C-alpha positions as CSV (number, residue, x, y, z in Angstrom):
1,M,16.0,-17.5,-7.5
2,G,14.8,-14.0,-6.2
3,L,11.4,-12.6,-7.7
4,Q,11.6,-11.1,-11.6
5,S,9.3,-8.6,-10.9
6,Y,7.8,-6.4,-8.0
7,R,4.4,-7.6,-9.4
8,E,5.1,-11.3,-7.8
9,L,5.0,-9.6,-4.6
10,E,1.5,-10.4,-2.7
11,V,1.6,-7.2,-1.1
12,W,2.1,-5.4,-4.6
13,Q,-1.1,-7.2,-5.8
14,R,-3.2,-6.9,-2.8
15,S,-2.3,-3.3,-2.9
16,I,-3.7,-2.7,-6.6
17,D,-6.8,-4.8,-4.8
18,M,-6.9,-1.5,-2.7
19,V,-6.4,0.9,-5.0
20,E,-9.4,-0.1,-7.2
21,M,-11.5,-0.3,-4.0
22,I,-10.6,3.4,-3.3
23,Y,-10.8,4.3,-6.7
24,E,-14.4,3.1,-6.0
25,L,-15.3,4.3,-3.3
26,T,-14.8,7.5,-3.4
27,R,-16.8,7.9,-6.8
28,S,-19.5,8.5,-4.7
29,F,-18.0,11.0,-2.7
30,P,-20.1,14.6,-3.2
31,A,-18.7,16.9,-6.1
32,E,-17.0,19.3,-4.2
33,E,-14.6,16.8,-2.7
34,K,-13.3,16.1,-6.5
35,F,-9.8,18.0,-5.5
36,G,-10.4,17.4,-1.4
37,L,-10.6,14.5,0.1
38,T,-11.4,12.2,-2.9
39,S,-8.3,13.1,-4.3
40,Q,-5.6,12.7,-1.7
41,M,-7.5,9.4,-1.2
42,R,-6.4,8.1,-4.5
43,R,-3.1,9.7,-4.2
44,A,-2.0,8.1,-0.5
45,A,-4.0,4.4,-1.9
46,V,-1.8,5.0,-5.4
47,S,1.8,5.7,-3.2
48,V,1.5,2.7,-1.9
49,P,2.1,-0.3,-4.7
50,S,3.9,2.7,-6.1
51,N,6.5,3.1,-3.2
52,I,6.7,-1.2,-3.0
53,A,7.4,-1.0,-7.4
54,E,10.2,1.6,-6.8
55,G,12.0,-0.1,-3.8
56,Y,11.7,-3.1,-5.6
57,G,13.4,-1.6,-8.5
58,R,16.1,0.0,-6.6
59,S,19.8,-1.8,-6.3
60,A,20.4,-1.0,-2.6
61,R,18.4,-2.8,0.0
62,G,18.0,0.7,2.4
63,D,16.7,2.2,-0.4
64,Y,14.3,-0.8,-0.6
65,L,13.3,-0.5,3.0
66,Q,13.0,3.3,2.8
67,H,10.6,3.4,-0.1
68,L,8.5,0.3,2.2
69,S,8.2,2.7,4.6
70,I,7.0,5.2,2.5
71,A,4.7,3.1,1.5
72,R,3.5,2.4,5.1
73,G,3.0,5.6,5.6
74,S,0.6,6.3,2.8
75,L,-0.9,3.5,4.1
76,A,-1.4,5.3,7.3
77,E,-2.5,8.9,5.6
78,L,-5.4,6.9,3.7
79,E,-6.7,4.7,7.2
80,T,-6.9,8.3,8.7
81,Q,-8.5,9.8,5.5
82,L,-10.8,6.6,5.2
83,Y,-11.9,7.5,8.9
84,I,-12.7,11.2,8.1
85,A,-14.7,10.2,5.2
86,L,-16.8,7.9,7.3
87,R,-17.0,10.6,9.6
88,L,-18.1,12.7,7.6
89,G,-20.9,10.5,6.3
90,Y,-19.5,10.1,2.6
91,T,-19.1,6.2,3.0
92,S,-20.9,3.9,5.2
93,R,-19.8,1.5,7.9
94,E,-19.8,-1.8,6.5
95,Q,-17.8,0.3,3.1
96,S,-15.4,1.5,5.4
97,A,-14.9,-1.8,7.3
98,R,-14.5,-3.8,3.7
99,V,-11.3,-1.4,3.0
100,Y,-9.9,-1.0,6.3
101,V,-9.6,-5.2,6.2
102,V,-7.6,-4.6,2.9
103,L,-5.5,-1.6,4.6
104,E,-4.9,-4.3,7.8
105,E,-3.7,-7.0,5.5
106,V,-1.6,-4.7,3.2
107,G,0.2,-2.9,6.6
108,K,0.8,-6.8,7.6
109,R,2.6,-7.9,4.4
110,L,4.4,-4.5,4.0
111,T,5.5,-5.7,8.0
112,R,6.6,-9.0,6.6
113,L,8.5,-7.7,3.7
114,K,10.4,-5.3,5.6
115,N,11.3,-7.7,8.1
116,A,12.5,-10.5,5.3
117,L,14.3,-7.9,4.1
118,Q,16.1,-6.6,7.4
119,T,17.0,-10.1,7.9
120,R,18.3,-11.2,5.4
121,P,22.1,-11.8,4.5
122,D,23.6,-9.0,2.8
123,T,23.8,-10.0,-1.1
124,Q,23.9,-8.2,-4.1
125,N,20.2,-8.6,-4.7
126,P,17.8,-6.9,-2.0
127,R,15.0,-8.5,-3.9
128,P,12.9,-11.3,-1.1
129,A,13.5,-14.9,-2.6
130,P,10.1,-16.3,-3.2
131,Q,9.7,-17.9,0.0
132,E,10.2,-15.0,1.7
133,Q,7.0,-13.1,-1.0
134,T,4.5,-11.2,1.1
């Protein structure tokens, strides 16, 4: 039996943790960045679990894989923005290192989920079985 909800996916749960970290991190950014880097980083972070959830809700495996690919792209965008924030002095190396660890973990989990979906036999249900959960 497959998962009952995208909320059971560890990759989704961990990406929600990542969103919280990004919101906390960007609270200390300069006020003039509210509509700049702060907004971009928050939107990119929110895009990751949102696309995991949307893909899960699709009935076709190809759609699911496409949304996981979009989530992966948002993750790369967020990593770039975090690097920019570090270069601009908006965050410390220690703070950004903690976030990078989570970004890397989410990226690995996304890759495992995508690989699990690609290697499963074609069935009506595109969602991974519990043992494939990432």
